[in-house]
N, C-alpha and C positions, 0 to 999 in steps of 0.2 A: 504494500500500500504506500502511495506517495504521501509523504509528510510535507505540509506547506506551512510557511510562516509569512505573516504580513504585519509590519510594525505600524504603530500610529505615527502621525507626523510629529517629529521632534523639532522644537523651535529653539534656536540659539539667538539670544538677543545681542548679536554682534554682526557686523557686515560680512558679506560673503568672502571678500578678499582676506580678511583677518582669519576667518575660519580655515581658508585654504592654507594660510601660512602655518596655522597650528596643525593641520592635517599632514602637511609635508614632513613634519618632525616625527611622524610615526615610522618612518623608513630610514635605514634599511631594516631596523628591528625596533621593537617596542618593549621596554622593560616592564610595562604595566600588564602586558599579556605574555606570561611565561611560556605559553605554548608556541608563540610566534618567535621562532628561533632566528630566522634570517630571511633575506630576500635579495634577489639579483635582478638587475634590469636586463631584459632579453631583447627588447625592441623599444625604440623611441622615435617620435616624430614631432616636429615643431613647424608651424606655418611661418611664412616669411615675415608676416606682421606680428608674430608672437601671440596671436589670439587663441590659436588652437595648439594644445599640447597633449599628445597621446603617448602614454608610457605603459609598457607591458612588463610585469614583474613575475618572477617565479619564486613563490613563497614556500618556505620550509617550516612545517609545523610538527611539533612533538605532541601527539595525542596522548591524553591521560587514559590509557587502556591497560587492561590486565596483561601481565607479562606473557602468559600462555597465548593470548590472542595475538600479540605481536610476533611471537615465535611461529605460530601457525601461518600468519600472513606473510612472514618472511621479510618484514620491513620494520625499521625503527622510526622512520619519519614519513610524513605524508606531504606531498607537494601539490600546491594549488597554483593556477595561473590567474593573475589578476590584471585586468585592463582598465586603466583610468583615462577617461576622455574629458579634459578640461577645456571649456569654451569660455574664455575670459570676456569675450564680447557679449555673449548671452548670459554670462555669470551662472554657469551650470557645471557640475561635475558628475559624470555618470561612471559608475564602477560596476564592472562585470567580473565575476569570478566563477571558476569551475575547477573541479578536482582533476588532477593529472594521474595520480596514483589510483589504481584499481578502477579506472574509468569504464572498463567493460563489465564491472560487477556492481559498482556504486556510482550513481549519477547525482552530483550535487551542483546546483546552480544558484548563484546569488546575484541580486541586482540592488544597488544602492544609488541614491541620487541626492545631491546637494543643490538646492535652488534658492532663489530669493523669495522671501515671504511675500505673498500676493497683496498684503495690505500695508506692509512696512518694508521699504527697500533696504533698510539698515539692519534687518533681521534675516536669518538664514534658516531654511527648513531642511530637514533630513528625513528620508524615507528608506525603508529596507524591506526586501522580500527575498524569500529563499524557498527551495524545494529539495527534498531528499528522497531518492528512489533507490532502494537496495534490491537489485536483481537477484544476486546470490553472493554469499560470503562464507563458504566452507561450513555451512550449517549453523553459523552464528548470526544469522540475519537480525533476530530480535535483539540480541546483545549489542550488536553494532549500532542498531537504530537508537537504542537507549543512550549509548555513549555519545553518539553524534549529537542528539538533541540536548543532552546535558551540557556538552561542551559549547554548543552554539548558544544556548540560553545564557550560560556564564559570560560569554563574550559580548552578547547583546547588552547585558547589564553594565558592562564596563565601557561600552562605546561612548556614552555621553561623558563619563568621568574622564576618559582619555583626552577628549577634545578640550574639556575644561582645564585639565592639568596643563596641557601645552599652552592654552590661552594665558593661564596664570604665569607660566614660564616666560612667555613673550612680554607680559606686563612687567615682570621683574627686570627684564632686559631693557625696559623703556620703550618697547614697541607696542603701541596702542592703536595705530592706524596704518592701513595699507591702502594707497590710492588705487582707484579703479584703472583698468586697462584703457589705454587711449591709442588710436592709430598713430603710427610713427610720424605721419605728416603733421599731426597736431601737437606733438611733444616739443617742449622747448629744446633748443639746440644743445644747451649745456647738459640737459638730462640724457639726450641721445648719446653724446660723446662719452659721458661718464658710464652709461650702461654698457656701451660697446667696449669700453676699456676694461671694465671689471667683469669678468665672466663668472658672476655669482648665480646661484639658483634663482629662478623667477620669483619665488616667494620671499627671498631675502633682499634681492636687489631693489624691490619696490617699497621696502620698509621706510617709514618716515618717523622721526622722533616726535614726542609730544609737542615740542616748541613749534616745529614746522606745521603740525596739525592745527594749532591754534592760529597760526598765521593765515592758514587757508580758511579760517572761519568755522572749523568743525571741532568741537570739543569731544573728548572721549566720554565725558559725562552725558552729553546729549545723545550720544549713540547708544550707550549701554544702559542708561537709566530709564525706568518706566516713565519718568516724568517727561522724557524727551518725546514720547508719542504714546497715545492711549493704548493700553494693552488689550487686544481683543481676546474674548474667551476662546473663540474658534475662528480662524481665518483660513480654513483649508478647503479644498474641493469637496463636493457633496458626498463622495463615497469614501471619505477618509475621516479620521478623528485625530484631534490634537492631543498630544501626550498630557499637556497641562489640563486640558478639559477633562480627560479621563480621570486624572487624580482628583480634580476639584469636585466633579459631579458623580463619579462612579466608584471612586475609592482606589486603593492600592491593588493593582493586578500584576501578576507575573507577565513577562514578555509573551509567553505562549497563550495566556488567558486573553491578553490584549489582542493577539493575533486571531484567536477564535472569534472574539466579538467583531472585529473588523471584517473578517471573511464571511461570517453569517450575515452581517449587515450588508455587505456587497451583494450576496446572493439575493437578499430581499429587495435590494435596489433593482436588480435585474429582473426578477420575477414580478414584482409589484410596481415597476415603473415609477420609482421615486416615492411611493407612499409606504412607509414602513413604521413599525412601532418605535416608541422611544428607546433609546439605548439602555435605559434602566430596565425596561421590560424584557428586552432581548437578553440582557445579562442575567435576569432571574431564571430564565429557562436554561441558559447555559450552566448556571450553578446547580440547578436541579438535576442535571444530567452529567455532573462532573466535567463540564466543558467538552463533552462529546458532541461535535457539531451535528452529525447526522441525527442522533437521538433528540437533541434539543430542537432541531429544525422540524422534526416530525411532530412533536407534541405542541410546538408553538403554532404551526400551521393549523393543526386541529383546533386549538384554542381560539385563534383568530377567526376561523370559520364559525365556530360556536358563538362568538361574540356578535358577529354580523347577523347570523340567522335569528338570534333571539334579541337583537337590538339592545344589547347590554350597555353599549356606549351611552345611550340616552336615558338610562334607568333613573339617574338622579334628577333629570329635568322633566321626565314625562310620567313618572310613577310616584304616586303618593301612597305611603303605607296606610292600610286601614286603621281606623281609630282603635280597634282592638289591640293591634300591635303597639301603638303609641302608649296605650294605657297599661298593658300587661307584659310586654317584652322587657325584662329587667336587664337592659344593657345600654351602654352609651359611651361616647368618647369623653375622656377626662384628662386634660393637660398632656404631659409627656413624661417619660422616664428620665433617668440621669444621663442616658446616652442621646437624648433628643428625639427618641422614637415616640410617635403618637401612642397614647395609652388608651386601650379600650377595656372597660370594666363590664363584666358579665356576672350577674348574681344568679347563677344557674339554679342554686338550691332554693331560691325564692320564686322561681318561675314555674308556672303551671303548663308544662309541655303538652300534657294530654288535652287540656282545655284549649290551648292554641291550635293544636292539630285538628281538634273537633270543630273549632269555630272557623278556621281559615283554610285548612288543608295543607298538604305537604308542599305544593308548588308556591303558595303565597309566602310560606316561611323561607323557602329557598330564595325567592326573589328578594326578600328583605335582607337576607344574609349577603346576597350579591351587592345590594346597595351599600351595605356596611363596608364591604371590601373595596368598592369603588371610591367611597369616601376616604378610606384608609390610604389609597393610592394618591388621592389629591392632597391629603394632609402630609404625606411623606415629601411630596414636592415642595410644599410650603415650608416645612421644617428644614429642608435642604438649603433653602434660601436664607432662612432665619439664622441657622447655626453655622452656616458657611462650610459645611462638610456634607458628604453624601449620606443621606438617610433613605434607605430603600425598603425598610420593614417597620412593623409596629410591634408593640408589646401588648399582650392580652393578660388581664388579671381576672381569674375565674374564682368566685367565692362559692364554695359548695355547702355552706351551712344551710341545713334544711333539706339536703338531698336524701331521698328515701326511695322505697320500692315503687312509688307512684311514677317516678321518673324513668323506670325501666319498663314502662308500658310498651308492648311490642310495636305498635304503629309509630310511637314517638321515637323509639330507637331506630326504626327503619328510616324515618325522616332524617334523623341525625346522621346516619350513615350515608344517606344520599347527599346531604349537604357537604359532608366531609369529602366525598368522592368528587363532587363538582369543584369545590374550592381547591383541592389538591391538584386537579388537572389544569385549572385555569389561573390560579394565583400562587404559583410556586415561589418559594423563598420570600414570601411577604411577611411571614411570622418570624420576628426576631427572637422573641422569648415568650413563653407561656408560664405564668405563675398560677399554680393551683393551690388555693388556700383552704384551710379547715376541711380537709377531705375526711368524710365519715367512714364508718366501717363498710358501708355498702359500695363505696367507690371502687374497690378492686373488681367487683362484679361488672360495673359499667366499663372500667378500663379494659377488662378481658374481652368485652364485646367490641369495643371501639378501636383499640390499639392496632389490630392487624390491618386496618384500612388506612393507617397513617404512615406516611413515608418515613424511612429510617432517619433521614436528615432532620425531619420535623420533630420526630420523637426525642431527639437529642436536645432539643430546645425546651423541653418540659422540666419544670421544677415543681415538685409536689411537697406540700407541707400539711401535716396532720395537726389537728387541735390548734394550739397557740404557738406552734414552732416557728411560724413566720415572724414572730416578734423578737426572736432570739438572734444570735450571731449567724450570719449567712442568710438572714431572712429578708424581709421586704425593704428594710432600710438600705440594703446594699444596692438596690435597683431603682428605688423611688425616693425622691426627696421627702423629708418628714412633713414639709408644709402642704403637700398635696395628697397625703394618705387619706383615703375616704373616711368619713366619720363612723361608718358602720364597721370599720376595721380598727376602731379606737384611735383614729387620726383626728386632725383638726380641720380638715377641708370638707365643706359641705358638698356632697356628691349629688348631682341632679339626675342620676340614673333612676328610672322608675323602680319602685319597690316590688313590682310584680303582684303576686297574689292569685287567688283562684278566679278563673274566667267564669262568669255567670253561665249557668247551663241554658239560660234563655237565648244565649248567642250561639249555641251549638247549631250545626247544620246537618241535614241528612246526608247519608253516604252518596245518594244520587246528586244532590246539589253540589257537594264537594267535588265529585267526579267531573261534572259539567264545568265547574269553575276551574279546576286544574287543567282540563282540556283547553279551555279558553285562554288561559294564561300563556300556554306555550304554543298556541296556534295563531297567535296574533301576528306572527312574522309574515311578511309578504313573500317570503322565499319558499320554494319547493325543492325537495331533494330527489335525485334520480340516480339510478345505477346504469352504467354503460358497460355492456359485455362485448367480448370479441365475437363479432357476428350478430350482435343484437343491439343496435343503436337505440337511443331514446329520442323520441320525436313528439312534438306538440303541434297542434293544428290551430291556425289563426285564419278566420274568414274575413276578407276585406270586401266591403260593399263599394266604397268610394275610392277611386284611384287617387294617387298622390297622398294617401295616408302614410303615417310613419309607424313602423314597427320598431320598438325599442327593447333592448334586453340588457340584463346585468347578471352575469354568472361567474361563479368561482369554481375552479377545477380543484376539488378537494383531494383527489387521488388519481394517479396515472396521467397519461397524456391523451388528449382527445382532438378530433377534427370537427370543427363547427361548420355546418352548411345551411344554406337557405334555398328551398325549392318552391316552385309555383306550379299549380295545376288548376285547370279549368273545372275539373270535377272533383267532388269530395271523395277522399279515400275512405275505405271501409273502416268504421270505428272499431277499436279492439273489443274483444269479448270481455265480459265481466269476470268470467272464470279465470282465476289466476293461473290455471294450467293451460289456458288456451294458447293458440299459436302466436297471437299478437301481444300478449301481455305477460310480464314476469314480475312477480313481487319478491321483494327481498327486505330483510330488516334494515338495510341502509338506505332504502328509497325504492320508488317504483321504476318500472321500465316499460315503456309503451312504444310499439312499432306501428306506424300508419301506412307506410309505403308498401303496397302489395308486392309480393315477390315476382308476379308476372308483369308488373309495370316496367316499361322500358324508358330510360332516360332519353329525352329528346322527342319522345312520342307521347307518352302519358303525362310526363312532368318535365320541367326544365330547371336548370340551376341558374339562379339570379345573382349569385355572389361567388367570388372565388373562395375556395375552402380556406379556412383559417386554422392552423395548427396551434393548439394551446397547451402549454406545459403545466405540469403539476405545480400548484401553488399560485398560478396566475389568476387575476381578477380582471374580467373583461366587461367593458360597457360599450355599446354600439347601437346603431340604428340603420334602418333601411327604408328608403322612400319607395313606396309601391307604385309601379307603373300601370298595373292592370288590376281590376277586381278579380276575385276568385279566392282560391285557397292557398295559403302559404304554410309551408312546413319547416319548422326549425328543428334541425337534427344535430345531436351530439353523438359522434361515432368514435369507436375505439381506434386509436392511432397505431397502425401497423408499422413496424420498423422497416425501412427500405432495404432491399437486398443489394448485394454488391453489383456494380455495373457490369463487371466482366462475366459473372456467372449468375445463375439463379439461386445460388446458395446464400443464405443470410450470413452477415459478418458475425464474428464471435462477440464483438462489443454489443451488437444489436440483440443477439440472443440473451446475453447477460442482462441487458437493460430490460428486456421484455419479461424476464423472470422476476424482476423486482415488483411487478404488478401481480399480486396474488390472484390466481384463478382468472387471469385476463379480465379483470374488473376495474372499472373506473367509477368515480363518483363526481357528480356536479350538483351545485346548488344554484338555482336560477330564479329570475323574476322577469316577466315580460309585460309590456304595456303598449297599447295602440293609441296613437294620437291622431285624431280625426283631421281630414284635409282642411277643414275650416279653421283649425287652430295652428296651421303650419303653412309657411310660405317660404320658398327657397329650396335649398338642397343641403344635405348633410352627408359627410363621408360615412361609410358603413363599417365594414370589418376593419378598416384602418382606424379603429376606435381607441378611446382612451383606456389605459390599463390602470386601474386604481387599486388601492389596498383595502384593508379591512376595517380599521377602527380608528377612533379618536385617540387611541393610545399613541398615535403618531403625531399628535398635535404639537408637542414641544420638542420633537426630535430636531437636533441641530440643523440638519440639512433637508428637512422634509416639510418646511413651511409651505412650499409650493403645492404640495398635494393635500394639505390639511383642508383646503377649501372644499374638496369633494366629499369630505366626511361630515360636514356640518349640517347637511340636510338629508332627509330621507330619500329613498330611491324614487318614489312617486313624485316628490317635490323636485328632485333632480331632473327627471324627464320633462316635467311640466315647465320648469325653468328653461330648459333647452328649447322647448317648442316656442315659448314666448320670445326667447332671445333670437331664434332664427326668424321669427315673424317680425323682427325689428322693434319689439316692444322694449328691449333692454339694450342699451348701448354697450357694445363690446369694448370700445375704447375708454368709456367712462369707468367701467368696473375692473377690467383687466382679467377677471375670472368670475365665477358664479357667485362668490360672496364678497367680491371687491377686496381681495387681499393686497392689491396694489402692486402686484408683480406678475410677470408672465408665468403661466402655469400650464401643465400638460393638457388640461381641458381646453384652454384657449386655442391651442394648436389644432385641436380636433373638431372645432366647430367653425366652419368656414363662414365668411361674410355672406349675408343674404344676397341672392342674385336679383 
């Protein structure tokens, strides 16, 4: 398996030329990197004007590997070839490196780049990427991979320290400024003669003392001090992250963890076309899967689809908890703990779980818990700004005084397990600490029922106190300030959490009423789910009476790769039979499957294709439209994407076969919504399958580089399509808004809605 690394953008608050002077001092060897034994120049090129300098070195490394492994390999040192391409005119340095030793067994490629900061020309950016592919190594492939990644991680950590070390060395020598490159024709004659007479290295010959610097009107303090220019939090391209930003808002991460975050973020950029969750949210899923990118990507995509399907993004704005919950749910937010985490207090022992389930049902309780979690995410963001450090989780204090066998009522426990399952899947690593106080003797019974459904990482955050143990050493005072300990725990702070109590039986509802209410809660989504099988596409029928109507769609590819088609027919296809075992309909737990196009129909005779097929990859979210030219019947089809065979033969390629095996049972899943806009509401034309690809949720609202896509998540899909119709009808000025919510900048949606004709 190929190991990849991608660094965040590292920013040096020094000019590019000074950084280059420090970088040159790393050669021919660097005492700060013990494994870097020596280097020899094997090739060198300089342009006539001195702007281009390409130098190729052969570097000798002493890898810290077991003696036995070195003996088996038959080498004591490993050699790398490094090519540095310095462009003083463009102020860039590109570094390419690859291994020379064992190149037929191990393939190592590294690329580094020094460039000028895009927002401050007196600062320098550094980026680094690498890949490791071990084909074979005498049966020690796994060991070599671990050694290589360990060595590489160690060197990455030292990279910034080395540059800063040599910058300090230059400063001690009185070198604080290096002038920029200038064409020979513009250089003063005295400088040209002196430079030609003294054959010094480029980095040294251009060094100027501090006195000369001040004469030129540039002080070192103005260049290196934050007061010289405002320090941006992030000033990097959209698909990259700044190292300082990561430390400030995401916390301390190892180089490999930073790489995982950036690579997963880039994958989301590509599949969701710029609309991605916040970096904090991506990081939670990575932590939940120990930074395994594939596993984290899978559960995150499932969660994002779930959020969109059930409109979880809008739950705080559109859903008001029933009065029963406000009166009898004994939980609420209460200040913060000593680490700055939001503190949620739950008096579970005082809560009538049976009464709440009987009065509201399981789904209403689940929705309320989801709103609590959404509020928790919002409070974490606020506390991050208030305390000036990353806060991504909250603390929960659970008081069990009063817990008895009534709380072990089977439907209540079932509802609790369902809530735990949903929260674990969609809010990983949001619980920082769980303090369970005054646990009674019945608690072990409840814990035995619940604990198997709680993730191991989450269970390690539980602290359980029996009786009044929480008042002693290692108790509540270690985690919560004395001033905010609730009054019911012998504290001085009045806690506004409802006291709970028994829910009046007059508020109980019948099983039939609860079942209908539960069904209503989770069928309020405008989206439908469907399964797409190999050889069994999913199709929906849309009848158009008036030509020039607009068919709009919004769908997410939840699993597998599909091909999206639109067909037109003058006659109505035969509707599928209701029998799930019929030839035209297949039902499955993950969604329905309906086929409308009869097998005897021929393309071009019985029906025609009105759009070019669109291949959609797993994880993509697609929005688009089609202006109908004729009345009749239109069929939207989602079809399993078959891997293409090799051009030379009819045999499939090995890569294609392996890729097809990743889709279990040749099954794909889509979640879709369609809407037809009448011709009277639409004037002009819209591009169709060249449509906008948006993401899933408002979790992306504050992502550093995703503000351009936030606009599409602020309104519902029906509102989205209605707005597009008004906009294309000339009712909304494209130039005035810039995008559908007036974010004031160009967005992906703008490019996909042409000016009315």
